[in-house]
All heavy atoms as TSV, in Angstrom:
chain	resi	resn	atom	element	x	y	z
A	1	MET	N	N	-40.594	-3.606	-57.193
A	1	MET	CA	C	-41.163	-3.104	-55.946
A	1	MET	C	C	-40.623	-1.714	-55.639
A	1	MET	O	O	-41.357	-0.839	-55.228
A	1	MET	CB	C	-40.835	-4.097	-54.834
A	1	MET	CG	C	-41.332	-3.696	-53.489
A	1	MET	SD	S	-43.049	-4.146	-53.298
A	1	MET	CE	C	-43.346	-3.615	-51.663
A	2	ASN	N	N	-39.322	-1.527	-55.848
A	2	ASN	CA	C	-38.698	-0.241	-55.550
A	2	ASN	C	C	-39.251	0.861	-56.446
A	2	ASN	O	O	-39.446	1.986	-56.007
A	2	ASN	CB	C	-37.180	-0.346	-55.688
A	2	ASN	CG	C	-36.474	0.880	-55.147
A	2	ASN	OD1	O	-37.056	1.652	-54.395
A	2	ASN	ND2	N	-35.237	1.054	-55.528
A	3	MET	N	N	-39.515	0.535	-57.713
A	3	MET	CA	C	-40.038	1.527	-58.644
A	3	MET	C	C	-41.450	1.945	-58.229
A	3	MET	O	O	-41.788	3.119	-58.301
A	3	MET	CB	C	-40.043	0.954	-60.066
A	3	MET	CG	C	-40.376	1.985	-61.101
A	3	MET	SD	S	-39.165	3.308	-61.084
A	3	MET	CE	C	-38.876	3.498	-62.781
A	4	ASN	N	N	-42.262	0.987	-57.793
A	4	ASN	CA	C	-43.616	1.316	-57.347
A	4	ASN	C	C	-43.574	2.180	-56.093
A	4	ASN	O	O	-44.384	3.086	-55.935
A	4	ASN	CB	C	-44.426	0.044	-57.075
A	4	ASN	CG	C	-44.779	-0.680	-58.359
A	4	ASN	OD1	O	-44.816	-0.079	-59.421
A	4	ASN	ND2	N	-45.024	-1.966	-58.261
A	5	ASP	N	N	-42.628	1.880	-55.197
A	5	ASP	CA	C	-42.486	2.664	-53.966
A	5	ASP	C	C	-42.080	4.101	-54.287
A	5	ASP	O	O	-42.628	5.043	-53.723
A	5	ASP	CB	C	-41.452	1.994	-53.056
A	5	ASP	CG	C	-41.373	2.631	-51.684
A	5	ASP	OD1	O	-42.444	2.980	-51.146
A	5	ASP	OD2	O	-40.260	2.788	-51.164
A	6	LYS	N	N	-41.151	4.259	-55.208
A	6	LYS	CA	C	-40.711	5.596	-55.597
A	6	LYS	C	C	-41.845	6.360	-56.268
A	6	LYS	O	O	-42.059	7.542	-56.003
A	6	LYS	CB	C	-39.513	5.493	-56.551
A	6	LYS	CG	C	-38.926	6.815	-56.947
A	6	LYS	CD	C	-37.723	6.655	-57.846
A	6	LYS	CE	C	-37.174	7.998	-58.246
A	6	LYS	NZ	N	-36.054	7.881	-59.176
A	7	SER	N	N	-42.592	5.682	-57.126
A	7	SER	CA	C	-43.718	6.306	-57.803
A	7	SER	C	C	-44.788	6.724	-56.795
A	7	SER	O	O	-45.360	7.814	-56.910
A	7	SER	CB	C	-44.303	5.340	-58.824
A	7	SER	OG	O	-45.430	5.884	-59.438
A	8	ALA	N	N	-45.044	5.872	-55.813
A	8	ALA	CA	C	-46.047	6.193	-54.794
A	8	ALA	C	C	-45.618	7.402	-53.971
A	8	ALA	O	O	-46.443	8.273	-53.662
A	8	ALA	CB	C	-46.278	4.992	-53.888
A	9	LYS	N	N	-44.336	7.480	-53.646
A	9	LYS	CA	C	-43.829	8.625	-52.883
A	9	LYS	C	C	-43.940	9.905	-53.693
A	9	LYS	O	O	-44.296	10.958	-53.159
A	9	LYS	CB	C	-42.376	8.385	-52.464
A	9	LYS	CG	C	-42.225	7.391	-51.347
A	9	LYS	CD	C	-40.782	7.225	-50.950
A	9	LYS	CE	C	-40.636	6.187	-49.842
A	9	LYS	NZ	N	-39.241	5.993	-49.454
A	10	LEU	N	N	-43.639	9.827	-54.990
A	10	LEU	CA	C	-43.745	11.006	-55.844
A	10	LEU	C	C	-45.194	11.453	-55.978
A	10	LEU	O	O	-45.485	12.654	-55.965
A	10	LEU	CB	C	-43.142	10.722	-57.224
A	10	LEU	CG	C	-41.620	10.677	-57.303
A	10	LEU	CD1	C	-41.176	10.214	-58.684
A	10	LEU	CD2	C	-41.013	12.022	-56.981
A	11	GLN	N	N	-46.118	10.507	-56.095
A	11	GLN	CA	C	-47.524	10.868	-56.199
A	11	GLN	C	C	-48.028	11.491	-54.903
A	11	GLN	O	O	-48.815	12.435	-54.929
A	11	GLN	CB	C	-48.358	9.646	-56.571
A	11	GLN	CG	C	-48.151	9.229	-58.010
A	11	GLN	CD	C	-48.937	7.990	-58.388
A	11	GLN	OE1	O	-49.454	7.286	-57.524
A	11	GLN	NE2	N	-49.015	7.719	-59.679
A	12	LEU	N	N	-47.578	10.967	-53.768
A	12	LEU	CA	C	-47.951	11.551	-52.482
A	12	LEU	C	C	-47.404	12.971	-52.364
A	12	LEU	O	O	-48.114	13.882	-51.938
A	12	LEU	CB	C	-47.436	10.680	-51.333
A	12	LEU	CG	C	-47.726	11.189	-49.930
A	12	LEU	CD1	C	-49.227	11.208	-49.668
A	12	LEU	CD2	C	-47.019	10.324	-48.905
A	13	LEU	N	N	-46.149	13.160	-52.760
A	13	LEU	CA	C	-45.543	14.488	-52.739
A	13	LEU	C	C	-46.306	15.446	-53.644
A	13	LEU	O	O	-46.558	16.599	-53.274
A	13	LEU	CB	C	-44.074	14.410	-53.162
A	13	LEU	CG	C	-43.316	15.720	-53.223
A	13	LEU	CD1	C	-43.237	16.375	-51.848
A	13	LEU	CD2	C	-41.926	15.489	-53.781
A	14	LEU	N	N	-46.718	14.970	-54.811
A	14	LEU	CA	C	-47.474	15.794	-55.745
A	14	LEU	C	C	-48.809	16.222	-55.128
A	14	LEU	O	O	-49.193	17.388	-55.226
A	14	LEU	CB	C	-47.703	15.042	-57.051
A	14	LEU	CG	C	-48.451	15.782	-58.151
A	14	LEU	CD1	C	-47.677	17.024	-58.589
A	14	LEU	CD2	C	-48.696	14.869	-59.329
A	15	CYS	N	N	-49.480	15.295	-54.473
A	15	CYS	CA	C	-50.755	15.631	-53.819
A	15	CYS	C	C	-50.552	16.674	-52.722
A	15	CYS	O	O	-51.333	17.613	-52.596
A	15	CYS	CB	C	-51.396	14.378	-53.228
A	15	CYS	SG	S	-52.042	13.258	-54.473
A	16	GLU	N	N	-49.489	16.518	-51.935
A	16	GLU	CA	C	-49.214	17.477	-50.862
A	16	GLU	C	C	-48.901	18.855	-51.424
A	16	GLU	O	O	-49.362	19.876	-50.901
A	16	GLU	CB	C	-48.055	16.981	-49.996
A	16	GLU	CG	C	-48.406	15.776	-49.154
A	16	GLU	CD	C	-47.201	15.176	-48.453
A	16	GLU	OE1	O	-46.052	15.579	-48.747
A	16	GLU	OE2	O	-47.417	14.286	-47.611
A	17	LEU	N	N	-48.123	18.900	-52.499
A	17	LEU	CA	C	-47.781	20.184	-53.114
A	17	LEU	C	C	-49.015	20.859	-53.707
A	17	LEU	O	O	-49.191	22.068	-53.574
A	17	LEU	CB	C	-46.719	19.986	-54.199
A	17	LEU	CG	C	-45.308	19.676	-53.709
A	17	LEU	CD1	C	-44.421	19.298	-54.888
A	17	LEU	CD2	C	-44.725	20.842	-52.956
A	18	LYS	N	N	-49.876	20.089	-54.355
A	18	LYS	CA	C	-51.087	20.677	-54.933
A	18	LYS	C	C	-52.033	21.172	-53.845
A	18	LYS	O	O	-52.691	22.201	-54.021
A	18	LYS	CB	C	-51.786	19.668	-55.843
A	18	LYS	CG	C	-51.040	19.475	-57.143
A	18	LYS	CD	C	-51.873	18.780	-58.168
A	18	LYS	CE	C	-51.071	18.744	-59.473
A	18	LYS	NZ	N	-51.915	18.561	-60.619
A	19	LEU	N	N	-52.081	20.475	-52.716
A	19	LEU	CA	C	-52.904	20.934	-51.601
A	19	LEU	C	C	-52.357	22.239	-51.040
A	19	LEU	O	O	-53.109	23.182	-50.771
A	19	LEU	CB	C	-52.952	19.866	-50.509
A	19	LEU	CG	C	-53.801	20.186	-49.291
A	19	LEU	CD1	C	-55.261	20.340	-49.694
A	19	LEU	CD2	C	-53.655	19.098	-48.251
A	20	GLU	N	N	-51.042	22.313	-50.910
A	20	GLU	CA	C	-50.426	23.547	-50.418
A	20	GLU	C	C	-50.654	24.689	-51.405
A	20	GLU	O	O	-50.921	25.823	-51.007
A	20	GLU	CB	C	-48.927	23.324	-50.196
A	20	GLU	CG	C	-48.251	24.450	-49.474
A	20	GLU	CD	C	-46.803	24.155	-49.120
A	20	GLU	OE1	O	-46.372	23.003	-49.214
A	20	GLU	OE2	O	-46.110	25.113	-48.743
A	21	GLN	N	N	-50.588	24.378	-52.700
A	21	GLN	CA	C	-50.844	25.396	-53.708
A	21	GLN	C	C	-52.284	25.899	-53.605
A	21	GLN	O	O	-52.546	27.095	-53.738
A	21	GLN	CB	C	-50.591	24.819	-55.107
A	21	GLN	CG	C	-50.728	25.831	-56.217
A	21	GLN	CD	C	-50.520	25.217	-57.577
A	21	GLN	OE1	O	-50.943	24.088	-57.826
A	21	GLN	NE2	N	-49.855	25.945	-58.457
A	22	ARG	N	N	-53.218	25.011	-53.349
A	22	ARG	CA	C	-54.612	25.410	-53.195
A	22	ARG	C	C	-54.772	26.341	-52.000
A	22	ARG	O	O	-55.504	27.326	-52.060
A	22	ARG	CB	C	-55.496	24.176	-53.017
A	22	ARG	CG	C	-56.963	24.531	-52.925
A	22	ARG	CD	C	-57.835	23.335	-52.713
A	22	ARG	NE	N	-57.707	22.389	-53.817
A	22	ARG	CZ	C	-58.133	21.132	-53.760
A	22	ARG	NH1	N	-58.691	20.676	-52.664
A	22	ARG	NH2	N	-57.991	20.339	-54.791
A	23	HIS	N	N	-54.069	26.049	-50.898
A	23	HIS	CA	C	-54.134	26.914	-49.723
A	23	HIS	C	C	-53.594	28.309	-50.034
A	23	HIS	O	O	-54.177	29.319	-49.615
A	23	HIS	CB	C	-53.348	26.315	-48.549
A	23	HIS	CG	C	-54.005	25.133	-47.917
A	23	HIS	ND1	N	-55.239	25.189	-47.329
A	23	HIS	CD2	C	-53.582	23.861	-47.785
A	23	HIS	CE1	C	-55.559	24.008	-46.851
A	23	HIS	NE2	N	-54.569	23.164	-47.117
A	24	VAL	N	N	-52.489	28.373	-50.752
A	24	VAL	CA	C	-51.906	29.671	-51.109
A	24	VAL	C	C	-52.861	30.448	-52.014
A	24	VAL	O	O	-53.081	31.644	-51.808
A	24	VAL	CB	C	-50.527	29.489	-51.789
A	24	VAL	CG1	C	-50.021	30.800	-52.369
A	24	VAL	CG2	C	-49.515	28.939	-50.795
A	25	ASN	N	N	-53.442	29.768	-52.997
A	25	ASN	CA	C	-54.388	30.436	-53.890
A	25	ASN	C	C	-55.600	30.948	-53.125
A	25	ASN	O	O	-56.092	32.057	-53.392
A	25	ASN	CB	C	-54.823	29.496	-55.013
A	25	ASN	CG	C	-53.734	29.262	-56.032
A	25	ASN	OD1	O	-52.793	30.039	-56.143
A	25	ASN	ND2	N	-53.836	28.177	-56.760
A	26	ASN	N	N	-56.091	30.151	-52.174
A	26	ASN	CA	C	-57.225	30.589	-51.363
A	26	ASN	C	C	-56.856	31.790	-50.502
A	26	ASN	O	O	-57.660	32.712	-50.339
A	26	ASN	CB	C	-57.743	29.453	-50.478
A	26	ASN	CG	C	-58.526	28.427	-51.260
A	26	ASN	OD1	O	-59.018	28.712	-52.344
A	26	ASN	ND2	N	-58.629	27.236	-50.713
A	27	ASP	N	N	-55.651	31.781	-49.948
A	27	ASP	CA	C	-55.197	32.919	-49.149
A	27	ASP	C	C	-55.153	34.185	-49.988
A	27	ASP	O	O	-55.597	35.252	-49.555
A	27	ASP	CB	C	-53.818	32.655	-48.543
A	27	ASP	CG	C	-53.838	31.633	-47.428
A	27	ASP	OD1	O	-54.939	31.310	-46.931
A	27	ASP	OD2	O	-52.746	31.145	-47.047
A	28	MET	N	N	-54.622	34.055	-51.204
A	28	MET	CA	C	-54.512	35.222	-52.082
A	28	MET	C	C	-55.898	35.730	-52.483
A	28	MET	O	O	-56.157	36.934	-52.449
A	28	MET	CB	C	-53.693	34.878	-53.325
A	28	MET	CG	C	-52.224	34.640	-53.028
A	28	MET	SD	S	-51.286	34.213	-54.486
A	28	MET	CE	C	-50.979	35.852	-55.133
A	29	SER	N	N	-56.781	34.827	-52.851
A	29	SER	CA	C	-58.106	35.275	-53.274
A	29	SER	C	C	-58.897	35.851	-52.099
A	29	SER	O	O	-59.665	36.807	-52.275
A	29	SER	CB	C	-58.876	34.130	-53.932
A	29	SER	OG	O	-59.116	33.092	-53.017
A	30	ARG	N	N	-58.712	35.302	-50.907
A	30	ARG	CA	C	-59.396	35.842	-49.733
A	30	ARG	C	C	-58.925	37.262	-49.442
A	30	ARG	O	O	-59.728	38.149	-49.139
A	30	ARG	CB	C	-59.150	34.949	-48.519
A	30	ARG	CG	C	-59.996	35.336	-47.313
A	30	ARG	CD	C	-59.666	34.506	-46.111
A	30	ARG	NE	N	-58.292	34.794	-45.730
A	30	ARG	CZ	C	-57.397	33.880	-45.393
A	30	ARG	NH1	N	-57.703	32.627	-45.348
A	30	ARG	NH2	N	-56.168	34.228	-45.067
A	31	LEU	N	N	-57.625	37.491	-49.576
A	31	LEU	CA	C	-57.098	38.841	-49.352
A	31	LEU	C	C	-57.653	39.823	-50.376
A	31	LEU	O	O	-57.971	40.972	-50.049
A	31	LEU	CB	C	-55.570	38.830	-49.403
A	31	LEU	CG	C	-54.859	38.221	-48.201
A	31	LEU	CD1	C	-53.373	38.082	-48.478
A	31	LEU	CD2	C	-55.090	39.056	-46.960
A	32	LEU	N	N	-57.790	39.379	-51.618
A	32	LEU	CA	C	-58.327	40.260	-52.657
A	32	LEU	C	C	-59.805	40.546	-52.443
A	32	LEU	O	O	-60.271	41.660	-52.672
A	32	LEU	CB	C	-58.105	39.641	-54.036
A	32	LEU	CG	C	-56.654	39.581	-54.510
A	32	LEU	CD1	C	-56.553	38.783	-55.800
A	32	LEU	CD2	C	-56.093	40.975	-54.705
A	33	LYS	N	N	-60.555	39.545	-52.013
A	33	LYS	CA	C	-61.991	39.738	-51.792
A	33	LYS	C	C	-62.263	40.669	-50.626
A	33	LYS	O	O	-63.243	41.408	-50.629
A	33	LYS	CB	C	-62.669	38.397	-51.545
A	33	LYS	CG	C	-62.844	37.571	-52.785
A	33	LYS	CD	C	-63.510	36.249	-52.467
A	33	LYS	CE	C	-63.592	35.383	-53.708
A	33	LYS	NZ	N	-64.187	34.069	-53.418
A	34	GLN	N	N	-61.398	40.626	-49.610
A	34	GLN	CA	C	-61.596	41.486	-48.447
A	34	GLN	C	C	-61.370	42.942	-48.789
A	34	GLN	O	O	-61.900	43.836	-48.132
A	34	GLN	CB	C	-60.661	41.080	-47.303
A	34	GLN	CG	C	-61.034	39.770	-46.653
A	34	GLN	CD	C	-60.033	39.361	-45.591
A	34	GLN	OE1	O	-58.969	39.966	-45.458
A	34	GLN	NE2	N	-60.356	38.320	-44.853
A	35	GLY	N	N	-60.582	43.186	-49.798
A	35	GLY	CA	C	-60.334	44.557	-50.215
A	35	GLY	C	C	-59.407	45.312	-49.285
A	35	GLY	O	O	-59.278	46.523	-49.386
A	36	LYS	N	N	-58.786	44.605	-48.369
A	36	LYS	CA	C	-57.854	45.262	-47.456
A	36	LYS	C	C	-56.505	45.442	-48.137
A	36	LYS	O	O	-56.119	44.668	-49.008
A	36	LYS	CB	C	-57.656	44.421	-46.188
A	36	LYS	CG	C	-58.894	44.290	-45.343
A	36	LYS	CD	C	-58.611	43.493	-44.100
A	36	LYS	CE	C	-59.845	43.344	-43.245
A	36	LYS	NZ	N	-59.613	42.518	-42.070
A	37	THR	N	N	-55.815	46.449	-47.728
A	37	THR	CA	C	-54.477	46.641	-48.257
A	37	THR	C	C	-53.503	45.786	-47.450
A	37	THR	O	O	-53.646	45.627	-46.239
A	37	THR	CB	C	-54.053	48.124	-48.171
A	37	THR	OG1	O	-54.132	48.549	-46.817
A	37	THR	CG2	C	-54.950	48.985	-49.031
A	38	ILE	N	N	-52.565	45.220	-48.164
A	38	ILE	CA	C	-51.527	44.433	-47.499
A	38	ILE	C	C	-50.185	45.041	-47.869
A	38	ILE	O	O	-50.060	45.720	-48.887
A	38	ILE	CB	C	-51.582	42.938	-47.894
A	38	ILE	CG1	C	-51.417	42.749	-49.409
A	38	ILE	CG2	C	-52.859	42.300	-47.417
A	38	ILE	CD1	C	-51.245	41.308	-49.817
A	39	ASP	N	N	-49.225	44.782	-47.040
A	39	ASP	CA	C	-47.916	45.350	-47.314
A	39	ASP	C	C	-47.241	44.589	-48.466
A	39	ASP	O	O	-47.590	43.459	-48.788
A	39	ASP	CB	C	-47.043	45.367	-46.063
A	39	ASP	CG	C	-46.792	43.988	-45.487
A	39	ASP	OD1	O	-47.444	43.027	-45.918
A	39	ASP	OD2	O	-45.938	43.882	-44.597
A	40	PHE	N	N	-46.299	45.252	-49.072
A	40	PHE	CA	C	-45.606	44.702	-50.224
A	40	PHE	C	C	-44.886	43.414	-49.864
A	40	PHE	O	O	-44.855	42.475	-50.658
A	40	PHE	CB	C	-44.618	45.734	-50.773
A	40	PHE	CG	C	-43.845	45.245	-51.953
A	40	PHE	CD1	C	-44.441	45.170	-53.199
A	40	PHE	CD2	C	-42.520	44.861	-51.818
A	40	PHE	CE1	C	-43.735	44.703	-54.296
A	40	PHE	CE2	C	-41.805	44.403	-52.907
A	40	PHE	CZ	C	-42.413	44.332	-54.145
A	41	PHE	N	N	-44.307	43.349	-48.663
A	41	PHE	CA	C	-43.553	42.178	-48.249
A	41	PHE	C	C	-44.443	40.939	-48.213
A	41	PHE	O	O	-44.058	39.875	-48.698
A	41	PHE	CB	C	-42.909	42.416	-46.875
A	41	PHE	CG	C	-42.102	41.255	-46.375
A	41	PHE	CD1	C	-40.875	40.952	-46.939
A	41	PHE	CD2	C	-42.580	40.460	-45.348
A	41	PHE	CE1	C	-40.130	39.876	-46.493
A	41	PHE	CE2	C	-41.839	39.388	-44.890
A	41	PHE	CZ	C	-40.621	39.099	-45.461
A	42	LYS	N	N	-45.650	41.055	-47.681
A	42	LYS	CA	C	-46.574	39.923	-47.597
A	42	LYS	C	C	-47.010	39.484	-48.994
A	42	LYS	O	O	-47.079	38.291	-49.287
A	42	LYS	CB	C	-47.790	40.313	-46.750
A	42	LYS	CG	C	-48.807	39.231	-46.591
A	42	LYS	CD	C	-48.290	38.130	-45.708
A	42	LYS	CE	C	-49.389	37.119	-45.440
A	42	LYS	NZ	N	-48.953	35.990	-44.667
A	43	ALA	N	N	-47.283	40.448	-49.863
A	43	ALA	CA	C	-47.679	40.121	-51.232
A	43	ALA	C	C	-46.546	39.421	-51.970
A	43	ALA	O	O	-46.769	38.460	-52.705
A	43	ALA	CB	C	-48.089	41.383	-51.970
A	44	LYS	N	N	-45.333	39.906	-51.767
A	44	LYS	CA	C	-44.170	39.297	-52.414
A	44	LYS	C	C	-43.951	37.874	-51.904
A	44	LYS	O	O	-43.631	36.973	-52.685
A	44	LYS	CB	C	-42.933	40.154	-52.158
A	44	LYS	CG	C	-41.681	39.660	-52.805
A	44	LYS	CD	C	-41.233	40.596	-53.865
A	44	LYS	CE	C	-39.859	40.183	-54.350
A	44	LYS	NZ	N	-39.931	39.806	-55.746
A	45	GLN	N	N	-44.137	37.668	-50.597
A	45	GLN	CA	C	-43.998	36.334	-50.018
A	45	GLN	C	C	-44.997	35.371	-50.639
A	45	GLN	O	O	-44.625	34.255	-51.021
A	45	GLN	CB	C	-44.246	36.378	-48.512
A	45	GLN	CG	C	-43.023	36.457	-47.660
A	45	GLN	CD	C	-43.394	36.348	-46.183
A	45	GLN	OE1	O	-44.460	36.766	-45.757
A	45	GLN	NE2	N	-42.495	35.797	-45.414
A	46	LEU	N	N	-46.241	35.762	-50.724
A	46	LEU	CA	C	-47.263	34.897	-51.311
A	46	LEU	C	C	-46.971	34.608	-52.779
A	46	LEU	O	O	-47.144	33.485	-53.251
A	46	LEU	CB	C	-48.641	35.525	-51.162
A	46	LEU	CG	C	-49.279	35.428	-49.786
A	46	LEU	CD1	C	-50.559	36.260	-49.730
A	46	LEU	CD2	C	-49.564	33.996	-49.407
A	47	SER	N	N	-46.525	35.612	-53.497
A	47	SER	CA	C	-46.198	35.435	-54.906
A	47	SER	C	C	-45.033	34.460	-55.079
A	47	SER	O	O	-45.069	33.583	-55.949
A	47	SER	CB	C	-45.865	36.777	-55.538
A	47	SER	OG	O	-45.492	36.601	-56.873
A	48	ASN	N	N	-44.000	34.627	-54.268
A	48	ASN	CA	C	-42.851	33.730	-54.346
A	48	ASN	C	C	-43.233	32.302	-53.973
A	48	ASN	O	O	-42.760	31.339	-54.587
A	48	ASN	CB	C	-41.718	34.216	-53.435
A	48	ASN	CG	C	-41.029	35.430	-53.976
A	48	ASN	OD1	O	-41.126	35.748	-55.157
A	48	ASN	ND2	N	-40.335	36.155	-53.113
A	49	LEU	N	N	-44.075	32.164	-52.972
A	49	LEU	CA	C	-44.534	30.851	-52.557
A	49	LEU	C	C	-45.334	30.183	-53.667
A	49	LEU	O	O	-45.144	29.005	-53.972
A	49	LEU	CB	C	-45.375	30.963	-51.286
A	49	LEU	CG	C	-45.816	29.673	-50.615
A	49	LEU	CD1	C	-44.629	28.809	-50.220
A	49	LEU	CD2	C	-46.640	29.987	-49.386
A	50	LYS	N	N	-46.187	30.953	-54.314
A	50	LYS	CA	C	-47.007	30.424	-55.405
A	50	LYS	C	C	-46.141	29.974	-56.578
A	50	LYS	O	O	-46.325	28.881	-57.114
A	50	LYS	CB	C	-48.007	31.486	-55.858
A	50	LYS	CG	C	-48.962	31.007	-56.908
A	50	LYS	CD	C	-49.962	32.086	-57.263
A	50	LYS	CE	C	-50.893	31.624	-58.358
A	50	LYS	NZ	N	-51.876	32.641	-58.721
A	51	SER	N	N	-45.180	30.795	-56.971
A	51	SER	CA	C	-44.330	30.429	-58.109
A	51	SER	C	C	-43.388	29.284	-57.751
A	51	SER	O	O	-43.123	28.413	-58.587
A	51	SER	CB	C	-43.545	31.640	-58.614
A	51	SER	OG	O	-42.667	32.109	-57.622
A	52	GLY	N	N	-42.912	29.255	-56.516
A	52	GLY	CA	C	-42.050	28.156	-56.083
A	52	GLY	C	C	-42.791	26.830	-56.078
A	52	GLY	O	O	-42.246	25.798	-56.492
A	53	LEU	N	N	-44.026	26.850	-55.622
A	53	LEU	CA	C	-44.835	25.630	-55.623
A	53	LEU	C	C	-45.109	25.163	-57.050
A	53	LEU	O	O	-45.079	23.965	-57.329
A	53	LEU	CB	C	-46.151	25.861	-54.885
A	53	LEU	CG	C	-46.070	25.884	-53.368
A	53	LEU	CD1	C	-47.392	26.350	-52.780
A	53	LEU	CD2	C	-45.718	24.515	-52.833
A	54	ALA	N	N	-45.372	26.098	-57.932
A	54	ALA	CA	C	-45.634	25.736	-59.329
A	54	ALA	C	C	-44.411	25.052	-59.942
A	54	ALA	O	O	-44.549	24.056	-60.666
A	54	ALA	CB	C	-46.017	26.962	-60.134
A	55	LYS	N	N	-43.223	25.555	-59.641
A	55	LYS	CA	C	-41.991	24.939	-60.155
A	55	LYS	C	C	-41.792	23.546	-59.580
A	55	LYS	O	O	-41.416	22.618	-60.293
A	55	LYS	CB	C	-40.783	25.817	-59.827
A	55	LYS	CG	C	-40.705	27.079	-60.637
A	55	LYS	CD	C	-39.515	27.919	-60.235
A	55	LYS	CE	C	-39.510	29.259	-60.938
A	55	LYS	NZ	N	-38.401	30.111	-60.502
A	56	LYS	N	N	-42.045	23.391	-58.272
A	56	LYS	CA	C	-41.893	22.079	-57.640
A	56	LYS	C	C	-42.882	21.078	-58.219
A	56	LYS	O	O	-42.534	19.927	-58.464
A	56	LYS	CB	C	-42.099	22.187	-56.131
A	56	LYS	CG	C	-40.958	22.827	-55.395
A	56	LYS	CD	C	-41.255	22.891	-53.908
A	56	LYS	CE	C	-40.183	23.653	-53.154
A	56	LYS	NZ	N	-40.518	23.772	-51.717
A	57	ILE	N	N	-44.123	21.522	-58.433
A	57	ILE	CA	C	-45.146	20.636	-58.990
A	57	ILE	C	C	-44.742	20.184	-60.393
A	57	ILE	O	O	-44.853	19.006	-60.735
A	57	ILE	CB	C	-46.521	21.329	-58.990
A	57	ILE	CG1	C	-47.041	21.418	-57.555
A	57	ILE	CG2	C	-47.507	20.598	-59.880
A	57	ILE	CD1	C	-48.289	22.251	-57.388
A	58	THR	N	N	-44.257	21.103	-61.195
A	58	THR	CA	C	-43.815	20.766	-62.545
A	58	THR	C	C	-42.689	19.752	-62.507
A	58	THR	O	O	-42.685	18.781	-63.272
A	58	THR	CB	C	-43.356	22.033	-63.296
A	58	THR	OG1	O	-44.429	22.972	-63.314
A	58	THR	CG2	C	-42.938	21.703	-64.713
A	59	LYS	N	N	-41.753	19.948	-61.605
A	59	LYS	CA	C	-40.610	19.041	-61.490
A	59	LYS	C	C	-41.052	17.642	-61.069
A	59	LYS	O	O	-40.582	16.643	-61.624
A	59	LYS	CB	C	-39.616	19.606	-60.476
A	59	LYS	CG	C	-38.287	18.935	-60.469
A	59	LYS	CD	C	-37.322	19.682	-59.566
A	59	LYS	CE	C	-35.945	19.098	-59.655
A	59	LYS	NZ	N	-34.978	19.818	-58.834
A	60	VAL	N	N	-41.961	17.551	-60.110
A	60	VAL	CA	C	-42.451	16.245	-59.663
A	60	VAL	C	C	-43.259	15.570	-60.757
A	60	VAL	O	O	-43.129	14.367	-60.987
A	60	VAL	CB	C	-43.273	16.379	-58.360
A	60	VAL	CG1	C	-43.958	15.080	-58.002
A	60	VAL	CG2	C	-42.382	16.834	-57.212
A	61	GLU	N	N	-44.097	16.344	-61.459
A	61	GLU	CA	C	-44.883	15.771	-62.563
A	61	GLU	C	C	-43.970	15.235	-63.655
A	61	GLU	O	O	-44.257	14.196	-64.257
A	61	GLU	CB	C	-45.849	16.811	-63.126
A	61	GLU	CG	C	-47.027	17.085	-62.248
A	61	GLU	CD	C	-47.929	18.182	-62.764
A	61	GLU	OE1	O	-47.463	19.028	-63.574
A	61	GLU	OE2	O	-49.089	18.221	-62.338
A	62	GLU	N	N	-42.879	15.922	-63.919
A	62	GLU	CA	C	-41.924	15.438	-64.921
A	62	GLU	C	C	-41.246	14.153	-64.460
A	62	GLU	O	O	-40.918	13.291	-65.267
A	62	GLU	CB	C	-40.878	16.507	-65.219
A	62	GLU	CG	C	-41.405	17.673	-66.016
A	62	GLU	CD	C	-40.405	18.797	-66.165
A	62	GLU	OE1	O	-39.312	18.723	-65.535
A	62	GLU	OE2	O	-40.701	19.756	-66.889
A	63	SER	N	N	-41.040	14.014	-63.161
A	63	SER	CA	C	-40.442	12.794	-62.631
A	63	SER	C	C	-41.412	11.615	-62.736
A	63	SER	O	O	-40.993	10.481	-62.977
A	63	SER	CB	C	-40.053	12.978	-61.162
A	63	SER	OG	O	-39.080	13.962	-61.032
A	64	ILE	N	N	-42.691	11.898	-62.543
A	64	ILE	CA	C	-43.695	10.828	-62.623
A	64	ILE	C	C	-43.931	10.427	-64.077
A	64	ILE	O	O	-43.950	9.248	-64.409
A	64	ILE	CB	C	-45.025	11.275	-61.960
A	64	ILE	CG1	C	-44.808	11.439	-60.465
A	64	ILE	CG2	C	-46.123	10.269	-62.235
A	64	ILE	CD1	C	-46.004	12.009	-59.725
A	65	ASN	N	N	-44.099	11.409	-64.937
A	65	ASN	CA	C	-44.360	11.169	-66.356
A	65	ASN	C	C	-43.214	11.741	-67.171
A	65	ASN	O	O	-43.304	12.868	-67.667
A	65	ASN	CB	C	-45.666	11.823	-66.799
A	65	ASN	CG	C	-46.854	11.294	-66.034
A	65	ASN	OD1	O	-46.931	10.107	-65.785
A	65	ASN	ND2	N	-47.758	12.177	-65.674
A	66	PRO	N	N	-42.126	10.987	-67.346
A	66	PRO	CA	C	-41.003	11.534	-68.106
A	66	PRO	C	C	-41.382	11.769	-69.563
A	66	PRO	O	O	-42.217	11.065	-70.133
A	66	PRO	CB	C	-39.931	10.457	-67.992
A	66	PRO	CG	C	-40.653	9.221	-67.627
A	66	PRO	CD	C	-41.913	9.621	-66.923
A	67	ASN	N	N	-40.781	12.789	-70.127
A	67	ASN	CA	C	-41.026	13.136	-71.518
A	67	ASN	C	C	-40.233	12.177	-72.412
A	67	ASN	O	O	-39.019	12.267	-72.499
A	67	ASN	CB	C	-40.609	14.582	-71.776
A	67	ASN	CG	C	-41.031	15.058	-73.138
A	67	ASN	OD1	O	-41.763	14.378	-73.836
A	67	ASN	ND2	N	-40.569	16.232	-73.525
A	68	ILE	N	N	-40.942	11.265	-73.040
A	68	ILE	CA	C	-40.295	10.256	-73.886
A	68	ILE	C	C	-40.419	10.692	-75.335
A	68	ILE	O	O	-41.523	10.881	-75.842
A	68	ILE	CB	C	-40.927	8.868	-73.671
A	68	ILE	CG1	C	-40.771	8.458	-72.206
A	68	ILE	CG2	C	-40.309	7.848	-74.607
A	68	ILE	CD1	C	-41.510	7.194	-71.849
A	69	ILE	N	N	-39.297	10.850	-75.967
A	69	ILE	CA	C	-39.274	11.231	-77.382
A	69	ILE	C	C	-38.976	9.978	-78.179
A	69	ILE	O	O	-37.949	9.325	-78.003
A	69	ILE	CB	C	-38.202	12.309	-77.656
A	69	ILE	CG1	C	-38.509	13.550	-76.831
A	69	ILE	CG2	C	-38.147	12.616	-79.152
A	69	ILE	CD1	C	-37.430	14.610	-76.900
A	70	ALA	N	N	-39.893	9.629	-79.048
A	70	ALA	CA	C	-39.721	8.399	-79.839
A	70	ALA	C	C	-39.498	8.758	-81.286
A	70	ALA	O	O	-39.946	9.671	-81.823
A	70	ALA	CB	C	-40.939	7.519	-79.714
């Protein structure tokens, strides 16, 4: 039961992270489509957020599906 609960929590976390990643990607693409200039700080923030989310998603996916070497 505990293993299923942990797996369910990890899957929920993964879904939340992927949703947040989608929001960040949409924000970035919307800014590019508008053609407006943005300051370097805002661009750096979005970039850091995107890369941080990608790392978190990878870590959670590895926890759900461990790499088994046989």
